Backbone as a chain_set.jsonl record, in Angstrom:
{"seq": "MASIKSWLTSHFPALSSRDYVLFLIGQFVSVIGTWMQATALPYLAYRISGRPLDLGLIGFATTLPTLLFALPAGVLVERWDKRKATIILQILMSVQAFGLAYLTFTNQLQIWHIATLAFIYGSAVAVEVTARQAMLIELAGKEALPSAIALQTTAFNLGRIIGPL", "coords": {"N": [[-3.55, -27.415, -178.247], [-6.044, -25.77, -178.182], [-7.55, -28.219, -178.847], [-7.331, -29.773, -176.111], [-8.673, -27.351, -174.63], [-11.033, -27.337, -175.623], [-12.064, -29.945, -175.153], [-11.613, -29.946, -172.12], [-13.687, -28.098, -171.487], [-16.138, -29.002, -172.587], [-16.582, -31.323, -171.017], [-16.322, -30.092, -168.676], [-18.373, -27.956, -168.272], [-18.232, -25.298, -166.65], [-15.705, -24.211, -166.444], [-15.652, -22.639, -168.937], [-16.313, -20.372, -168.223], [-14.626, -17.503, -167.549], [-14.672, -15.841, -165.249], [-15.167, -17.762, -163.239], [-12.951, -19.738, -163.551], [-10.817, -18.141, -162.761], [-11.675, -17.69, -160.136], [-11.727, -20.214, -159.093], [-8.997, -20.889, -159.14], [-8.109, -18.824, -157.367], [-9.327, -19.779, -155.064], [-8.38, -22.369, -154.465], [-5.458, -21.923, -154.164], [-6.196, -20.461, -151.638], [-7.216, -22.275, -150.171], [-5.068, -24.243, -149.832], [-3.567, -22.648, -148.453], [-4.996, -22.505, -146.168], [-5.075, -25.165, -145.052], [-2.403, -25.511, -144.467], [-1.935, -23.624, -142.316], [-4.194, -24.866, -140.682], [-2.407, -27.379, -139.938], [-0.414, -25.954, -138.852], [-0.987, -24.622, -136.539], [-2.001, -26.002, -134.22], [0.448, -27.539, -134.112], [2.209, -25.496, -133.222], [0.988, -24.566, -131.017], [1.654, -26.869, -129.357], [4.049, -26.848, -129.178], [4.857, -24.655, -127.859], [3.592, -24.798, -125.344], [3.834, -27.592, -124.791], [1.637, -28.965, -123.636], [-0.896, -31.309, -124.173], [-3.996, -30.374, -124.008], [-3.714, -27.658, -124.776], [-3.847, -28.338, -127.747], [-6.573, -29.41, -127.886], [-7.699, -27.172, -127.257], [-6.944, -25.181, -129.177], [-8.206, -26.2, -131.407], [-10.648, -26.458, -130.468], [-11.163, -23.523, -130.506], [-11.188, -22.9, -133.466], [-13.143, -24.517, -134.421], [-15.768, -23.556, -132.96], [-16.444, -21.108, -134.037], [-17.882, -21.946, -136.583], [-19.975, -23.382, -135.495], [-21.24, -21.393, -134.194], [-21.751, -19.075, -135.728], [-22.285, -20.127, -138.734], [-25.117, -20.775, -139.455], [-26.538, -18.523, -139.148], [-24.9, -16.869, -141.142], [-25.715, -17.65, -143.775], [-28.042, -16.695, -143.8], [-27.143, -13.886, -143.685], [-25.429, -13.513, -146.175], [-27.075, -14.058, -148.191], [-28.168, -11.423, -148.384], [-26.325, -9.449, -148.849], [-23.51, -8.432, -151.103], [-21.967, -11.076, -152.612], [-19.391, -11.186, -153.773], [-18.251, -9.161, -152.733], [-18.303, -9.617, -150.015], [-16.793, -12.045, -149.586], [-14.388, -11.355, -150.682], [-13.467, -9.398, -148.638], [-13.454, -10.896, -146.476], [-11.633, -12.704, -147.212], [-9.443, -11.164, -147.091], [-9.425, -10.369, -144.278], [-8.582, -13.113, -143.265], [-6.043, -13.121, -144.254], [-4.84, -10.925, -143.245], [-4.977, -12.054, -140.471], [-3.304, -14.294, -140.787], [-1.146, -13.063, -141.485], [-0.631, -11.681, -138.975], [-0.077, -13.923, -137.138], [2.205, -14.95, -138.419], [3.842, -12.818, -137.831], [3.856, -12.76, -135.107], [4.892, -15.303, -134.636], [7.357, -15.189, -135.771], [8.756, -13.028, -134.3], [9.083, -13.966, -131.904], [6.926, -13.864, -130.057], [4.847, -15.133, -129.884], [2.099, -16.536, -128.005], [-0.357, -18.908, -126.209], [-2.542, -17.811, -126.062], [-2.484, -15.787, -127.975], [-2.395, -17.702, -130.278], [-5.144, -19.134, -129.706], [-7.106, -16.904, -129.999], [-6.424, -16.044, -132.542], [-7.08, -18.217, -133.935], [-9.637, -18.293, -133.424], [-10.795, -15.906, -134.745], [-9.993, -16.751, -137.206], [-11.505, -18.881, -137.772], [-14.191, -17.797, -137.268], [-14.188, -16.241, -139.589], [-13.798, -17.909, -141.6], [-16.272, -19.429, -141.47], [-18.284, -17.747, -142.25], [-17.122, -16.996, -144.564], [-16.964, -19.413, -146.399], [-19.69, -19.889, -146.687], [-20.397, -17.691, -148.208], [-18.93, -17.993, -150.665], [-19.792, -20.516, -151.642], [-22.199, -19.523, -152.176], [-21.731, -18.106, -154.238], [-21.259, -19.884, -156.563], [-23.205, -20.17, -158.377], [-23.655, -17.835, -159.591], [-21.411, -17.485, -160.921], [-20.843, -19.648, -162.556], [-22.942, -20.208, -163.762], [-26.337, -21.551, -163.947], [-26.531, -23.899, -165.762], [-23.86, -24.957, -165.791], [-23.4, -25.395, -163.143], [-23.324, -28.235, -161.775], [-20.762, -29.178, -162.752], [-19.097, -27.09, -161.891], [-19.508, -27.489, -159.26], [-18.232, -29.772, -158.697], [-15.712, -29.26, -159.668], [-14.761, -27.303, -157.765], [-15.112, -28.982, -155.388], [-12.908, -30.799, -156.031], [-10.704, -28.938, -156.276], [-10.716, -28.23, -153.485], [-10.379, -30.574, -152.161], [-7.816, -31.199, -153.087], [-6.352, -29.356, -152.01], [-6.543, -29.773, -149.457], [-4.672, -32.022, -149.262], [-2.184, -31.157, -150.448], [-1.662, -28.77, -148.483], [-0.91, -29.542, -145.981], [1.422, -30.504, -146.514]], "CA": [[-3.867, -26.469, -177.29], [-7.354, -25.831, -178.604], [-8.44, -29.241, -178.276], [-7.397, -29.906, -174.787], [-9.523, -26.362, -174.152], [-12.459, -27.986, -176.121], [-12.478, -31.268, -174.329], [-12.293, -29.484, -170.777], [-15.1, -27.139, -171.552], [-16.877, -29.875, -172.764], [-16.494, -32.009, -169.807], [-16.619, -29.31, -167.577], [-18.846, -26.533, -168.688], [-17.746, -24.218, -165.587], [-14.375, -23.767, -167.088], [-15.95, -21.683, -170.123], [-16.426, -18.796, -167.529], [-13.062, -16.845, -166.874], [-14.604, -15.659, -163.837], [-15.133, -19.124, -162.345], [-11.671, -20.208, -163.444], [-10.005, -17.068, -161.8], [-11.898, -17.911, -158.774], [-11.261, -21.57, -158.524], [-7.64, -20.704, -158.91], [-7.879, -18.417, -156.207], [-9.959, -20.661, -153.8], [-7.291, -23.418, -154.69], [-4.522, -21.34, -153.228], [-6.569, -20.191, -150.441], [-7.361, -23.681, -149.534], [-3.742, -24.626, -149.536], [-3.045, -21.856, -147.067], [-5.827, -22.724, -144.928], [-4.44, -26.166, -144.315], [-0.917, -25.232, -143.926], [-2.287, -23.104, -140.792], [-4.565, -25.883, -140.07], [-1.366, -28.252, -139.449], [0.74, -25.623, -137.835], [-1.549, -24.078, -135.271], [-1.898, -27.126, -133.169], [1.808, -27.84, -133.736], [2.814, -24.229, -132.714], [0.701, -24.618, -129.663], [2.147, -27.793, -128.512], [5.721, -26.527, -129.286], [4.781, -23.664, -126.966], [3.018, -25.311, -123.948], [3.791, -28.737, -124.61], [0.263, -29.806, -123.034], [-2.14, -31.589, -125.203], [-4.929, -29.698, -123.429], [-3.772, -26.95, -125.992], [-4.202, -28.817, -128.866], [-7.944, -29.198, -127.828], [-8.271, -25.6, -127.203], [-6.897, -24.541, -130.475], [-9.376, -27.174, -132.081], [-12.317, -25.981, -130.244], [-11.298, -22.042, -131.035], [-11.273, -22.818, -134.53], [-14.242, -24.948, -134.658], [-16.669, -22.973, -132.435], [-17.086, -20.175, -134.752], [-18.967, -22.423, -137.423], [-21.37, -23.921, -134.713], [-22.034, -20.042, -133.997], [-22.066, -18.317, -137.331], [-22.422, -20.681, -139.842], [-26.334, -20.658, -140.029], [-26.719, -16.959, -139.225], [-24.046, -16.392, -142.014], [-26.572, -18.131, -144.558], [-29.18, -15.464, -144.134], [-26.831, -12.416, -144.126], [-24.715, -13.894, -147.02], [-28.068, -13.871, -149.257], [-28.337, -9.973, -148.407], [-24.756, -9.258, -149.315], [-22.782, -8.644, -152.238], [-21.389, -12.271, -152.186], [-18.222, -11.097, -154.005], [-17.498, -8.108, -151.803], [-17.971, -10.419, -148.804], [-15.615, -12.872, -149.802], [-12.785, -10.527, -150.834], [-13.379, -8.627, -147.238], [-13.224, -12.37, -145.482], [-10.307, -13.452, -147.695], [-8.378, -10.207, -146.801], [-9.681, -10.397, -143.039], [-7.978, -14.12, -142.982], [-4.758, -12.994, -144.696], [-4.266, -10.556, -141.775], [-4.905, -12.958, -139.58], [-2.266, -15.155, -141.107], [0.224, -12.201, -141.361], [-0.362, -11.53, -137.587], [0.505, -14.999, -136.665], [3.42, -14.95, -138.989], [4.688, -11.749, -137.178], [4.207, -13.292, -133.766], [5.988, -16.228, -134.542], [8.815, -14.792, -136.224], [9.395, -12.255, -133.285], [9.173, -14.879, -130.497], [6.225, -13.278, -129.249], [3.527, -15.809, -129.898], [1.802, -17.297, -126.919], [-1.267, -19.718, -126.393], [-3.98, -16.872, -125.963], [-2.536, -15.537, -129.432], [-3.037, -18.873, -131.052], [-6.84, -19.403, -129.373], [-7.751, -15.735, -130.506], [-6.249, -16.073, -134.053], [-7.906, -19.487, -134.506], [-11.109, -17.917, -133.364], [-11.059, -15.094, -135.68], [-9.814, -17.143, -138.678], [-12.703, -19.701, -138.002], [-15.328, -16.747, -137.756], [-13.87, -15.737, -140.891], [-14.363, -19.286, -142.654], [-17.63, -19.898, -141.391], [-19.122, -16.769, -143.161], [-16.507, -17.113, -146.269], [-17.231, -20.486, -147.025], [-20.951, -19.956, -146.982], [-20.494, -16.629, -149.334], [-17.887, -18.61, -151.546], [-20.736, -21.586, -152.121], [-23.572, -19.073, -153.05], [-21.145, -17.287, -155.534], [-21.067, -20.683, -157.659], [-24.054, -20.311, -159.495], [-23.617, -16.539, -160.479], [-19.854, -17.549, -161.558], [-20.649, -20.432, -163.247], [-24.312, -20.432, -164.8], [-27.307, -22.687, -163.236], [-26.364, -25.315, -166.41], [-22.714, -25.606, -165.513], [-23.43, -25.768, -161.55], [-22.823, -29.462, -161.331], [-19.246, -29.284, -162.777], [-18.534, -25.988, -160.786], [-19.406, -28.087, -157.633], [-17.317, -30.996, -158.799], [-14.466, -28.961, -159.663], [-14.295, -26.912, -156.479], [-14.817, -30.001, -154.446], [-11.722, -31.547, -156.535], [-9.87, -28.39, -155.791], [-10.945, -28.225, -152.205], [-9.71, -31.68, -151.359], [-6.393, -31.54, -153.527], [-5.802, -28.697, -151.372], [-6.313, -30.366, -148.126], [-3.69, -32.972, -149.286], [-1.048, -30.111, -150.56], [-1.365, -27.891, -147.707], [-0.115, -29.96, -144.786], [2.918, -31.129, -146.784]], "C": [[-5.472, -26.246, -177.315], [-8.154, -26.924, -178.391], [-8.634, -29.768, -177.045], [-8.56, -28.683, -174.085], [-10.893, -27.317, -174.56], [-13.031, -29.083, -175.236], [-12.795, -30.96, -172.666], [-13.508, -28.625, -170.639], [-16.24, -27.951, -171.901], [-17.497, -30.839, -171.752], [-16.745, -31.301, -168.496], [-17.09, -27.917, -167.681], [-18.654, -25.241, -167.94], [-16.714, -23.569, -166.018], [-14.545, -22.985, -168.324], [-16.222, -20.36, -169.404], [-15.032, -18.62, -166.913], [-13.281, -16.592, -165.739], [-14.478, -16.775, -162.795], [-13.607, -19.619, -162.619], [-10.694, -19.661, -162.601], [-10.203, -17.423, -160.37], [-11.601, -19.406, -158.116], [-9.703, -21.815, -158.255], [-7.12, -20.129, -157.768], [-8.112, -19.101, -154.801], [-8.816, -22.055, -153.848], [-6.127, -22.924, -153.831], [-4.629, -20.928, -152.154], [-6.732, -21.616, -149.489], [-5.981, -24.245, -149.13], [-3.142, -23.759, -148.308], [-3.667, -22.29, -145.777], [-5.481, -24.123, -144.247], [-3.109, -26.449, -143.876], [-1.214, -24.624, -142.686], [-3.057, -24.081, -140.036], [-3.562, -26.771, -139.154], [-0.666, -27.389, -138.539], [0.109, -25.155, -136.82], [-1.525, -25.04, -134.224], [-0.274, -27.431, -132.762], [2.595, -26.708, -133.025], [2.296, -24.349, -131.051], [1.262, -25.662, -128.473], [3.528, -27.676, -128.262], [5.882, -25.57, -127.814], [4.606, -23.98, -125.569], [3.532, -26.801, -123.717], [2.704, -29.695, -124.022], [-0.77, -29.99, -124.267], [-3.399, -30.931, -124.827], [-5.215, -28.528, -124.536], [-4.099, -27.07, -127.093], [-5.757, -28.669, -129.131], [-8.471, -27.846, -127.854], [-7.972, -24.752, -128.631], [-8.11, -25.17, -131.442], [-10.768, -26.562, -131.977], [-12.149, -24.446, -130.445], [-11.68, -21.979, -132.559], [-12.631, -23.432, -135.035], [-15.637, -24.096, -134.136], [-17.36, -22.16, -133.222], [-18.132, -20.547, -135.808], [-20.283, -22.637, -136.684], [-22.203, -22.485, -134.421], [-22.379, -19.156, -134.989], [-22.435, -18.98, -138.404], [-24.069, -20.483, -140.444], [-26.996, -19.173, -140.253], [-26.122, -16.274, -140.688], [-25.012, -16.845, -143.589], [-27.547, -17.06, -144.906], [-28.519, -14.298, -144.609], [-26.255, -12.472, -145.398], [-25.828, -13.475, -148.403], [-28.412, -12.464, -149.263], [-27.175, -9.182, -148.717], [-24.196, -9.474, -150.484], [-21.858, -9.807, -151.872], [-19.622, -11.924, -152.714], [-17.487, -10.358, -153.354], [-17.223, -8.957, -150.418], [-16.932, -11.351, -148.785], [-14.342, -12.342, -149.903], [-12.555, -9.954, -149.382], [-12.986, -9.748, -146.376], [-12.019, -12.748, -145.83], [-9.238, -12.316, -147.068], [-8.601, -10.232, -145.025], [-8.492, -11.811, -142.456], [-6.782, -13.947, -143.366], [-4.136, -12.109, -143.703], [-3.977, -11.065, -140.716], [-3.688, -13.612, -139.452], [-0.815, -14.214, -140.978], [0.47, -11.895, -139.67], [0.15, -12.592, -136.695], [1.942, -15.288, -137.199], [4.219, -14.184, -138.03], [4.949, -12.358, -135.828], [5.062, -14.168, -133.64], [7.325, -15.889, -134.82], [9.473, -13.64, -135.178], [9.514, -12.83, -132.071], [8.1, -14.309, -129.713], [4.893, -14.014, -128.971], [3.19, -16.902, -128.523], [0.11, -18.067, -127.006], [-2.313, -19.119, -126.663], [-3.486, -16.173, -127.429], [-3.322, -16.52, -130.27], [-4.504, -18.822, -131.02], [-7.374, -18.293, -130.076], [-7.357, -15.8, -131.918], [-7.061, -17.013, -134.489], [-9.368, -19.298, -134.269], [-11.397, -17.035, -134.503], [-11.046, -15.867, -136.927], [-11.33, -18.053, -138.62], [-13.876, -18.967, -138.036], [-15.293, -16.45, -139.174], [-14.341, -16.937, -142.047], [-15.646, -19.413, -142.489], [-18.58, -18.929, -142.297], [-18.381, -16.967, -144.701], [-16.982, -18.262, -147.112], [-18.768, -20.414, -147.606], [-21.09, -18.738, -148.356], [-20.159, -17.324, -150.769], [-19.361, -19.709, -152.491], [-21.842, -20.738, -152.815], [-22.792, -18.455, -154.282], [-21.355, -18.272, -156.826], [-21.95, -20.247, -158.842], [-23.97, -18.88, -160.316], [-22.336, -16.674, -161.136], [-20.022, -18.412, -162.943], [-21.77, -20.684, -164.415], [-25.146, -21.79, -164.225], [-26.864, -24.426, -164.329], [-25.122, -25.837, -166.168], [-22.587, -25.647, -164.016], [-22.878, -27.129, -161.274], [-21.588, -29.376, -161.575], [-18.612, -28.305, -162.115], [-18.335, -26.555, -159.545], [-18.13, -29.273, -157.879], [-15.771, -30.53, -158.869], [-14.048, -27.903, -158.544], [-14.334, -27.992, -155.429], [-13.443, -30.78, -154.783], [-10.526, -30.336, -155.806], [-9.576, -28.016, -154.171], [-10.032, -29.342, -151.438], [-8.133, -32.025, -151.802], [-5.404, -30.321, -152.387], [-5.596, -29.001, -149.843], [-5.02, -31.454, -148.12], [-2.398, -32.182, -149.366], [-0.718, -29.318, -149.494], [-0.482, -28.616, -146.638], [1.455, -30.367, -145.144], [3.905, -30.219, -146.719]], "O": [[-6.093, -26.624, -176.321], [-9.265, -26.825, -177.87], [-9.731, -30.201, -176.694], [-9.251, -29.027, -173.126], [-11.599, -27.888, -173.73], [-14.151, -29.122, -174.728], [-13.738, -31.422, -172.024], [-14.189, -28.579, -169.614], [-17.344, -27.58, -171.501], [-18.7, -31.091, -171.68], [-17.247, -31.791, -167.484], [-16.465, -26.922, -167.315], [-18.88, -24.172, -168.506], [-16.735, -22.338, -166.005], [-13.486, -22.618, -168.834], [-16.34, -19.324, -170.058], [-14.463, -19.318, -166.074], [-12.426, -16.909, -164.912], [-13.837, -16.713, -161.746], [-13.053, -19.931, -161.565], [-9.911, -20.29, -161.889], [-9.302, -17.484, -159.533], [-11.324, -19.654, -156.942], [-9.221, -22.622, -157.46], [-6.116, -20.516, -157.169], [-7.422, -19.046, -153.784], [-8.689, -22.609, -152.756], [-5.865, -23.541, -152.799], [-3.64, -20.836, -151.426], [-6.375, -21.801, -148.325], [-5.879, -24.713, -147.996], [-2.402, -24.178, -147.418], [-3.133, -22.417, -144.676], [-5.583, -24.245, -143.026], [-2.739, -27.354, -143.129], [-0.638, -25.202, -141.765], [-2.765, -24.259, -138.854], [-3.739, -26.924, -137.945], [-0.273, -27.872, -137.477], [0.829, -25.283, -135.83], [-0.883, -24.709, -133.227], [0.194, -27.536, -131.629], [3.552, -26.985, -132.302], [3.045, -24.246, -130.079], [1.331, -25.494, -127.255], [4.13, -28.246, -127.352], [6.741, -25.711, -126.944], [5.34, -23.521, -124.694], [3.648, -27.217, -122.564], [2.825, -30.917, -123.935], [-1.265, -29.161, -125.032], [-4.099, -31.028, -125.835], [-6.296, -28.317, -125.085], [-4.644, -26.131, -127.673], [-6.254, -28.096, -130.101], [-9.517, -27.491, -128.397], [-8.686, -23.841, -129.05], [-8.821, -24.441, -132.135], [-11.633, -26.275, -132.805], [-13.265, -23.948, -130.591], [-12.437, -21.081, -132.928], [-13.204, -22.904, -135.988], [-16.559, -24.003, -134.945], [-18.587, -22.22, -133.307], [-19.093, -19.812, -136.035], [-21.387, -22.239, -137.055], [-23.43, -22.389, -134.405], [-23.428, -18.514, -134.924], [-23.048, -18.272, -139.203], [-24.295, -20.129, -141.6], [-27.709, -18.777, -141.176], [-26.708, -15.36, -141.269], [-24.784, -16.089, -144.533], [-27.8, -16.637, -146.034], [-28.917, -13.668, -145.588], [-26.475, -11.434, -146.022], [-25.503, -12.782, -149.366], [-29.054, -12.158, -150.268], [-27.403, -7.976, -148.81], [-24.292, -10.586, -151.003], [-21.04, -9.658, -150.965], [-18.7, -12.401, -152.053], [-16.281, -10.567, -153.224], [-16.135, -8.963, -149.842], [-16.174, -11.352, -147.815], [-13.349, -12.777, -149.32], [-11.41, -10.054, -148.94], [-12.142, -9.512, -145.511], [-11.241, -13.136, -144.958], [-8.197, -12.742, -146.567], [-7.509, -10.038, -144.49], [-7.728, -11.652, -141.504], [-6.065, -14.753, -142.774], [-3.018, -12.394, -143.274], [-3.011, -10.772, -140.011], [-3.027, -13.634, -138.414], [0.266, -14.573, -140.511], [1.598, -11.884, -139.179], [0.729, -12.317, -135.644], [2.777, -15.818, -136.466], [5.161, -14.711, -137.438], [6.102, -12.48, -135.413], [5.951, -14.108, -132.79], [8.291, -16.274, -134.162], [10.675, -13.397, -135.278], [10.054, -12.203, -131.159], [8.37, -14.244, -128.514], [4.052, -13.691, -128.132], [3.907, -17.837, -128.166], [-0.594, -17.697, -127.946], [-3.129, -19.636, -127.427], [-4.482, -16.026, -128.137], [-4.425, -16.37, -130.796], [-5.147, -18.537, -132.03], [-8.226, -18.626, -130.9], [-8.328, -15.503, -132.614], [-7.806, -16.744, -135.431], [-10.22, -20.006, -134.807], [-12.28, -17.415, -135.273], [-11.978, -15.721, -137.717], [-12.193, -17.816, -139.466], [-14.727, -19.386, -138.821], [-16.312, -16.422, -139.864], [-15.044, -16.805, -143.049], [-16.278, -19.532, -143.538], [-19.512, -19.378, -142.964], [-19.001, -17.063, -145.76], [-17.334, -18.149, -148.286], [-19.057, -20.791, -148.742], [-21.809, -18.949, -149.332], [-20.88, -17.259, -151.765], [-19.725, -19.575, -153.659], [-22.363, -21.122, -153.861], [-23.414, -18.364, -155.34], [-21.576, -17.794, -157.939], [-21.556, -20.019, -159.986], [-24.192, -18.824, -161.526], [-22.155, -15.856, -162.038], [-19.573, -18.111, -164.049], [-21.618, -21.157, -165.541], [-24.607, -22.89, -164.102], [-26.872, -25.585, -163.914], [-25.006, -27.06, -166.254], [-21.469, -25.996, -163.636], [-21.919, -27.173, -160.503], [-20.943, -29.495, -160.533], [-17.491, -28.583, -161.689], [-17.371, -26.331, -158.812], [-17.211, -29.43, -157.075], [-14.828, -31.127, -158.35], [-12.838, -27.684, -158.482], [-13.506, -27.87, -154.526], [-12.88, -31.368, -153.859], [-9.663, -30.684, -154.999], [-8.501, -27.621, -153.72], [-9.258, -29.172, -150.496], [-7.38, -32.795, -151.207], [-4.215, -30.396, -152.078], [-4.675, -28.56, -149.156], [-4.434, -31.695, -147.065], [-1.529, -32.399, -148.522], [0.478, -29.047, -149.385], [0.671, -28.218, -146.478], [2.396, -30.506, -144.363], [5.073, -30.562, -146.903]]}, "num_chains": 1, "name": "protein.A"}
């Protein structure tokens, strides 16, 4: 066990930071949920209305906030406590997901609900991704930054594969 740990930390120095490891695990779980939702929203919209236009509407509502908020988010995140901002935004995304689940399970879900919740989610993601990326150097340290980026990218892409399953 010790030899595995030493091999991992020698090849991926970011893993020697307990805070980074916890962050990476949390991010991986979050990304899986993100891609579950990204798969489910268009499916729900099409199932409710049967109109292909609604698929585009949901995609637009999810993506528009990135265009609107990503650049200003970079400036704001540099002034905020990145950890607190990430936690608050993750809570907002959780509330949004639970709202979606509630409306779905109570058969109250309508297209406008999905579009609104997709916009809220997209807005939170536009800022949260910026805060999360900026936290890497604080969590892993400057020397371990390349391995932190590699591990984060791996976790993100694995989540993209696992989430829609």
